[in-house]
TIMI-2910 file (N, C-alpha, C, CB; in pm, 1 decimal, decimal comma, always signed):
<rs>
+----------+----------+----------+----------+----------+----------+----------+----------+----------+----------+----------+----------+------+
!      n_x !      n_y !      n_z !     ca_x !     ca_y !     ca_z !      c_x !      c_y !      c_z !     cb_x !     cb_y !     cb_z ! resn !
+----------+----------+----------+----------+----------+----------+----------+----------+----------+----------+----------+----------+------+
!    +84,7 !   -118,3 !     +0,0 !     +0,0 !     +0,0 !     +0,0 !    +89,4 !   +124,9 !     +0,0 !    -96,4 !     -0,3 !   +123,2 !  Met !
!    +65,2 !   +217,2 !    -90,2 !   +150,7 !   +337,0 !    -96,5 !   +125,9 !   +431,1 !    +21,4 !   +127,0 !   +412,1 !   -228,1 !  Pro !
!   +229,5 !   +504,6 !    +54,9 !   +219,9 !   +606,7 !   +158,3 !   +178,9 !   +737,9 !    +92,1 !   +355,1 !   +622,2 !   +235,7 !  His !
!    +83,9 !   +805,8 !   +152,1 !    +41,8 !   +936,4 !   +103,8 !   +110,0 !  +1042,6 !   +188,1 !   -113,0 !   +951,7 !   +108,6 !  Leu !
!   +189,5 !  +1127,6 !   +122,0 !   +254,2 !  +1239,3 !   +189,2 !   +194,0 !  +1366,7 !   +133,2 !   +409,9 !  +1236,3 !   +170,5 !  Ile !
!   +132,6 !  +1445,1 !   +222,1 !    +71,5 !  +1570,6 !   +182,2 !   +157,8 !  +1685,9 !   +231,2 !    -72,6 !  +1582,1 !   +237,3 !  Glu !
!   +195,8 !  +1772,4 !   +137,9 !   +271,4 !  +1892,7 !   +171,5 !   +175,3 !  +2009,9 !   +172,7 !   +388,5 !  +1916,9 !    +71,1 !  Leu !
!   +164,2 !  +2075,4 !   +287,3 !    +83,9 !  +2196,6 !   +299,9 !   +180,3 !  +2313,9 !   +295,4 !     -2,1 !  +2197,1 !   +432,4 !  Phe !
!   +167,7 !  +2396,2 !   +192,1 !   +261,3 !  +2505,8 !   +168,1 !   +185,5 !  +2636,3 !   +147,3 !   +350,5 !  +2475,6 !    +46,0 !  Ala !
!   +261,0 !  +2745,5 !   +155,8 !   +204,1 !  +2878,1 !   +133,5 !   +302,8 !  +2962,2 !    +54,4 !   +168,5 !  +2947,0 !   +267,7 !  Ala !
!   +250,5 !  +3050,6 !    -27,5 !   +335,3 !  +3139,5 !   -109,0 !   +429,9 !  +3222,1 !    -22,7 !   +248,4 !  +3232,8 !   -193,6 !  Glu !
!   +383,1 !  +3269,7 !    +90,3 !   +462,1 !  +3357,1 !   +176,7 !   +560,8 !  +3282,0 !   +266,4 !   +370,2 !  +3439,0 !   +262,2 !  His !
!   +558,3 !  +3150,6 !   +263,0 !   +640,2 !  +3069,2 !   +352,3 !   +778,3 !  +3043,3 !   +292,2 !   +570,0 !  +2936,4 !   +382,2 !  Cys !
!   +884,2 !  +3090,3 !   +356,3 !  +1018,3 !  +3071,7 !   +300,4 !  +1065,8 !  +2927,3 !   +300,2 !  +1115,8 !  +3154,4 !   +376,4 !  Pro !
!  +1009,3 !  +2841,2 !   +384,5 !  +1051,0 !  +2701,3 !   +389,3 !   +979,4 !  +2610,9 !   +291,1 !  +1030,8 !  +2648,9 !   +525,5 !  Gly !
!   +868,6 !  +2656,7 !   +235,3 !   +789,5 !  +2571,5 !   +146,2 !   +865,7 !  +2523,6 !    +23,0 !   +667,0 !  +2645,3 !   +102,4 !  Ser !
!   +941,5 !  +2608,0 !    -47,4 !  +1015,4 !  +2557,8 !   -164,3 !  +1116,9 !  +2449,3 !   -128,0 !  +1086,9 !  +2672,6 !   -233,2 !  Pro !
!  +1187,6 !  +2464,6 !    -16,7 !  +1284,8 !  +2362,9 !    +24,5 !  +1215,7 !  +2232,2 !    +63,0 !  +1368,9 !  +2414,2 !   +142,1 !  Asp !
!  +1101,6 !  +2241,9 !   +129,0 !  +1025,7 !  +2121,9 !   +165,4 !   +978,8 !  +2049,9 !    +39,4 !   +904,6 !  +2158,3 !   +255,1 !  Ala !
!   +935,3 !  +2125,2 !    -59,3 !   +890,4 !  +2067,7 !   -186,3 !  +1005,0 !  +1989,6 !   -252,9 !   +838,5 !  +2179,5 !   -281,4 !  Arg !
!  +1122,5 !  +2049,1 !   -257,2 !  +1238,6 !  +1983,3 !   -317,0 !  +1274,2 !  +1855,8 !   -240,2 !  +1359,2 !  +2079,2 !   -319,8 !  Val !
!  +1274,5 !  +1863,2 !   -108,2 !  +1307,7 !  +1746,7 !    -26,1 !  +1209,3 !  +1632,2 !    -48,6 !  +1309,8 !  +1785,2 !   +121,6 !  Arg !
!  +1080,3 !  +1665,0 !    -56,2 !   +979,9 !  +1560,1 !    -78,6 !   +994,3 !  +1497,8 !   -216,3 !   +839,1 !  +1616,7 !    -62,2 !  Leu !
!  +1023,5 !  +1578,2 !   -315,9 !  +1044,3 !  +1523,5 !   -450,1 !  +1165,1 !  +1431,2 !   -452,8 !  +1062,2 !  +1636,6 !   -552,2 !  Arg !
!  +1270,2 !  +1471,6 !   -384,5 !  +1390,7 !  +1388,9 !   -375,5 !  +1359,8 !  +1255,7 !   -307,4 !  +1501,7 !  +1463,4 !   -298,8 !  Glu !
!  +1287,2 !  +1261,5 !   -197,1 !  +1250,1 !  +1140,7 !   -123,4 !  +1163,2 !  +1049,2 !   -208,8 !  +1176,8 !  +1177,3 !     +6,0 !  Phe !
!  +1062,0 !  +1104,9 !   -271,6 !   +968,5 !  +1024,8 !   -351,6 !  +1036,0 !   +963,9 !   -474,5 !   +849,9 !  +1110,7 !   -395,4 !  Ala !
!  +1138,2 !  +1028,4 !   -526,0 !  +1207,7 !   +975,7 !   -643,8 !  +1276,2 !   +842,4 !   -614,8 !  +1310,5 !  +1076,7 !   -693,6 !  Ala !
!  +1304,2 !   +816,2 !   -487,8 !  +1374,0 !   +693,5 !   -449,2 !  +1284,3 !   +591,9 !   -380,9 !  +1488,2 !   +726,6 !   -358,8 !  His !
!  +1156,2 !   +623,2 !   -371,9 !  +1061,9 !   +532,1 !   -305,2 !   +940,0 !   +511,2 !   -393,8 !  +1019,0 !   +587,7 !   -166,1 !  Arg !
!   +923,0 !   +390,6 !   -438,6 !   +806,3 !   +358,4 !   -522,3 !   +677,4 !   +351,5 !   -441,0 !   +828,3 !   +225,6 !   -594,2 !  Arg !
!   +690,7 !   +344,4 !   -310,8 !   +573,3 !   +330,5 !   -224,5 !   +524,6 !   +464,5 !   -169,2 !   +604,8 !   +236,9 !   -109,8 !  Asp !
!   +564,3 !   +574,6 !   -234,3 !   +528,8 !   +708,0 !   -185,0 !   +458,1 !   +788,5 !   -293,9 !   +654,5 !   +783,1 !   -136,4 !  Val !
!   +347,3 !   +851,1 !   -255,5 !   +275,3 !   +944,2 !   -342,2 !   +273,6 !  +1077,9 !   -269,2 !   +128,2 !   +893,4 !   -375,6 !  Val !
!   +318,4 !  +1183,9 !   -337,2 !   +321,5 !  +1317,1 !   -277,4 !   +213,6 !  +1403,8 !   -339,9 !   +460,3 !  +1382,2 !   -294,9 !  Val !
!   +136,3 !  +1470,5 !   -255,1 !    +33,3 !  +1563,2 !   -299,2 !    +63,4 !  +1698,4 !   -235,8 !   -110,5 !  +1512,6 !   -261,2 !  Val !
!    +68,9 !  +1801,3 !   -316,9 !    +93,3 !  +1936,5 !   -265,5 !    -38,9 !  +2009,5 !   -249,7 !   +188,1 !  +2015,8 !   -359,3 !  Glu !
!    -54,9 !  +2074,2 !   -135,1 !   -176,7 !  +2149,8 !   -107,2 !   -137,8 !  +2291,9 !    -65,2 !   -262,3 !  +2079,8 !     +4,0 !  Arg !
!   -193,5 !  +2388,2 !   -132,6 !   -169,7 !  +2527,3 !    -96,9 !   -271,3 !  +2569,7 !     +7,7 !   -177,1 !  +2618,9 !   -221,3 !  Ser !
!   -223,9 !  +2633,8 !   +111,5 !   -315,9 !  +2685,0 !   +212,6 !   -361,5 !  +2826,5 !   +179,7 !   -250,3 !  +2682,0 !   +350,0 !  Val !
!   -302,4 !  +2886,9 !    +78,4 !   -341,1 !  +3021,6 !    +37,1 !   -484,0 !  +3019,5 !    -17,3 !   -242,5 !  +3077,1 !    -69,6 !  Asp !
!   -574,1 !  +3079,5 !    +55,8 !   -712,4 !  +3087,5 !    +12,3 !   -791,7 !  +2960,0 !    +31,2 !   -716,8 !  +3125,5 !   -129,2 !  Gly !
!   -729,8 !  +2854,0 !    +85,0 !   -799,9 !  +2728,0 !   +104,0 !   -744,6 !  +2660,1 !   +229,4 !   -785,0 !  +2635,7 !    -21,3 !  Asn !
!   -798,2 !  +2694,6 !   +342,7 !   -750,2 !  +2641,0 !   +469,3 !   -824,1 !  +2516,0 !   +515,5 !   -760,8 !  +2745,7 !   +574,4 !  Leu !
!   -923,8 !  +2473,7 !   +441,2 !  -1007,8 !  +2361,9 !   +484,8 !   -926,8 !  +2235,1 !   +514,5 !  -1112,1 !  +2331,8 !   +378,8 !  Glu !
!   -839,6 !  +2194,5 !   +424,2 !   -761,6 !  +2071,9 !   +444,5 !   -666,6 !  +2087,2 !   +562,6 !   -682,5 !  +2036,4 !   +317,5 !  Ala !
!   -604,9 !  +2203,1 !   +576,6 !   -513,9 !  +2226,4 !   +689,3 !   -590,4 !  +2221,5 !   +821,3 !   -442,0 !  +2362,6 !   +674,0 !  Ala !
!   -708,7 !  +2275,0 !   +824,2 !   -791,3 !  +2272,5 !   +945,5 !   -829,5 !  +2129,9 !   +982,9 !   -917,8 !  +2357,1 !   +926,1 !  Arg !
!   -854,7 !  +2048,5 !   +882,9 !   -894,7 !  +1909,6 !   +906,6 !   -787,6 !  +1836,5 !   +988,7 !   -918,9 !  +1836,4 !   +771,9 !  Arg !
!   -660,7 !  +1869,8 !   +965,9 !   -550,6 !  +1807,9 !  +1038,9 !   -506,8 !  +1889,4 !  +1160,6 !   -433,2 !  +1788,1 !   +946,6 !  Tyr !
!   -564,1 !  +2007,2 !  +1179,9 !   -525,6 !  +2091,1 !  +1292,2 !   -387,4 !  +2152,7 !  +1275,8 !   -530,2 !  +2011,3 !  +1418,5 !  Gly !
!   -346,8 !  +2178,3 !  +1152,6 !   -214,4 !  +2233,5 !  +1126,3 !   -209,5 !  +2380,2 !  +1165,2 !   -176,7 !  +2216,2 !   +978,7 !  Leu !
!    -93,0 !  +2425,3 !  +1212,1 !    -79,9 !  +2564,0 !  +1256,7 !    +37,0 !  +2638,0 !  +1193,3 !    -65,2 !  +2567,6 !  +1405,3 !  Phe !
!   +112,2 !  +2574,0 !  +1105,0 !   +226,6 !  +2640,2 !  +1041,3 !   +255,6 !  +2572,6 !   +907,4 !   +352,7 !  +2635,8 !  +1133,8 !  Ala !
!   +330,8 !  +2642,3 !   +823,4 !   +377,4 !  +2584,0 !   +698,4 !   +528,8 !  +2599,9 !   +691,1 !   +308,0 !  +2650,4 !   +575,7 !  Thr !
!   +596,2 !  +2512,6 !   +620,6 !   +540,7 !  +2394,1 !   +558,0 !   +505,9 !  +2288,8 !   +662,8 !   +638,8 !  +2337,1 !   +455,8 !  Pro !
!   +400,7 !  +2216,6 !   +634,3 !   +358,8 !  +2104,3 !   +718,0 !   +348,1 !  +1982,2 !   +628,0 !   +222,3 !  +2133,7 !   +791,5 !  Ala !
!   +398,2 !  +1871,5 !   +675,6 !   +394,4 !  +1747,7 !   +598,8 !   +315,5 !  +1646,1 !   +679,1 !   +538,2 !  +1695,3 !   +566,5 !  Ile !
!   +212,5 !  +1591,1 !   +617,0 !   +129,1 !  +1489,9 !   +681,1 !   +155,4 !  +1358,2 !   +609,4 !    -24,0 !  +1528,7 !   +676,8 !  Val !
!   +195,7 !  +1257,2 !   +685,9 !   +226,0 !  +1125,6 !   +629,6 !   +115,2 !  +1029,2 !   +669,5 !   +365,3 !  +1073,6 !   +678,0 !  Val !
!    +50,9 !   +972,6 !   +569,3 !    -55,1 !   +874,4 !   +591,0 !   -165,5 !   +924,6 !   +683,2 !     +3,4 !   +748,5 !   +647,7 !  Asp !
!   -192,2 !  +1055,5 !   +678,0 !   -301,8 !  +1112,5 !   +754,6 !   -277,4 !  +1122,4 !   +904,2 !   -422,6 !  +1033,0 !   +731,7 !  Gly !
!   -156,1 !  +1087,4 !   +950,2 !   -130,4 !  +1086,0 !  +1094,1 !     -4,8 !  +1162,3 !  +1134,2 !   -119,3 !   +944,7 !  +1141,8 !  Arg !
!   +107,9 !  +1122,1 !  +1084,5 !   +234,3 !  +1180,3 !  +1128,8 !   +251,0 !  +1318,7 !  +1067,7 !   +353,4 !  +1089,3 !  +1090,8 !  Ala !
!   +274,3 !  +1417,7 !  +1152,2 !   +289,7 !  +1555,5 !  +1104,7 !   +431,7 !  +1603,7 !  +1134,6 !   +184,4 !  +1649,5 !  +1171,2 !  Val !
!   +493,7 !  +1660,2 !  +1031,9 !   +625,4 !  +1721,7 !  +1045,8 !   +611,8 !  +1867,5 !  +1004,8 !   +734,3 !  +1647,4 !   +959,1 !  Leu !
!   +674,4 !  +1956,0 !  +1079,2 !   +675,9 !  +2097,6 !  +1043,2 !   +816,2 !  +2135,6 !   +999,4 !   +629,0 !  +2186,6 !  +1162,0 !  Tyr !
!   +823,8 !  +2228,0 !   +904,5 !   +953,3 !  +2271,5 !   +854,1 !   +998,7 !  +2182,6 !   +739,7 !  +1057,3 !  +2271,2 !   +966,0 !  Gly !
!  +1129,1 !  +2184,4 !   +714,9 !  +1186,7 !  +2104,9 !   +606,9 !  +1242,3 !  +1977,1 !   +669,5 !  +1298,8 !  +2184,8 !   +528,8 !  Val !
!  +1179,3 !  +1864,1 !   +643,7 !  +1223,3 !  +1739,8 !   +707,2 !  +1348,8 !  +1683,7 !   +641,0 !  +1111,7 !  +1636,1 !   +702,5 !  Pro !
!  +1418,9 !  +1600,4 !   +714,9 !  +1531,0 !  +1528,0 !   +656,4 !  +1476,2 !  +1403,0 !   +588,3 !  +1638,1 !  +1491,3 !   +764,8 !  Thr !
!  +1558,2 !  +1345,6 !   +502,7 !  +1520,2 !  +1219,7 !   +438,6 !  +1496,2 !  +1112,9 !   +545,5 !  +1629,9 !  +1173,4 !   +338,4 !  Ile !
!  +1579,5 !  +1110,7 !   +648,2 !  +1565,2 !  +1012,7 !   +755,9 !  +1432,4 !  +1029,4 !   +830,0 !  +1681,5 !  +1025,2 !   +854,3 !  Ala !
!  +1391,2 !  +1152,4 !   +854,6 !  +1262,4 !  +1175,4 !   +920,7 !  +1147,3 !  +1125,2 !   +835,0 !  +1243,6 !  +1324,4 !   +951,5 !  Gln !
!  +1152,6 !  +1152,1 !   +706,0 !  +1047,2 !  +1105,1 !   +616,7 !  +1042,7 !   +952,8 !   +612,5 !  +1067,8 !  +1160,9 !   +476,0 !  Leu !
!  +1159,0 !   +891,1 !   +601,7 !  +1165,3 !   +744,7 !   +597,4 !  +1111,0 !   +684,6 !   +726,5 !  +1309,8 !   +697,4 !   +573,8 !  Ala !
!  +1146,1 !   +743,4 !   +839,8 !  +1098,1 !   +692,3 !   +967,7 !   +947,0 !   +699,3 !   +976,2 !  +1160,2 !   +769,7 !  +1082,8 !  Ala !
!   +888,0 !   +808,1 !   +928,5 !   +741,8 !   +821,9 !   +933,8 !   +673,9 !   +724,0 !   +838,8 !   +700,1 !   +965,7 !   +899,3 !  Arg !
!   +734,0 !   +699,1 !   +725,0 !   +674,9 !   +604,6 !   +630,1 !   +688,6 !   +460,8 !   +678,3 !   +739,9 !   +619,5 !   +493,1 !  Cys !
!   +794,0 !   +433,3 !   +750,1 !   +818,2 !   +296,8 !   +796,2 !   +750,3 !   +266,7 !   +928,1 !   +965,6 !   +272,4 !   +809,4 !  Asp !
!   +694,7 !   +369,2 !   +993,8 !   +626,1 !   +350,5 !  +1121,2 !   +483,6 !   +400,6 !  +1107,7 !   +700,0 !   +423,8 !  +1236,3 !  Asp !
!   +392,0 !   +310,9 !  +1086,3 !   +251,1 !   +347,4 !  +1067,0 !   +187,0 !   +405,9 !  +1192,2 !   +172,5 !   +226,6 !  +1022,7 !  Arg !
!   +253,8 !   +398,4 !  +1305,1 !   +196,0 !   +451,3 !  +1428,4 !   +261,5 !   +581,8 !  +1469,4 !   +208,9 !   +350,0 !  +1540,5 !  Thr !
!   +336,5 !   +645,4 !  +1380,1 !   +410,9 !   +767,1 !  +1413,5 !   +318,5 !   +875,4 !  +1466,5 !   +486,6 !   +818,7 !  +1291,2 !  Ala !
!   +367,1 !   +948,2 !  +1562,9 !   +289,7 !  +1056,0 !  +1625,0 !   +331,8 !  +1191,2 !  +1565,4 !   +309,3 !  +1055,7 !  +1780,0 !  Ala !
!   +260,9 !  +1293,3 !  +1604,3 !   +292,9 !  +1428,5 !  +1560,7 !   +425,2 !  +1473,1 !  +1621,3 !   +180,4 !  +1526,2 !  +1599,2 !  Thr !
!   +509,0 !  +1533,4 !  +1537,9 !   +639,6 !  +1584,5 !  +1584,2 !   +652,1 !  +1727,1 !  +1543,0 !   +757,9 !  +1501,6 !  +1528,1 !  Val !
+----------+----------+----------+----------+----------+----------+----------+----------+----------+----------+----------+----------+------+
</rs>
């Protein structure tokens, strides 16, 4: 079953472009990962659903939340641990 990684980004957020690059890099090496980018600019509904309070925010499999630009190791750990908590 593929892992769904959602990137919540904003135009005004200086970390969003780096997070986008990191997620693309991670997904390029993992066939079990699907990345979806969501803009919070003018559309906060999805971010509210997860209770997000900052960007960039990365939600892995609807549960694990990472803020900022994650490392490859952090992303791998969240994908390999289906019970990961919010960090």
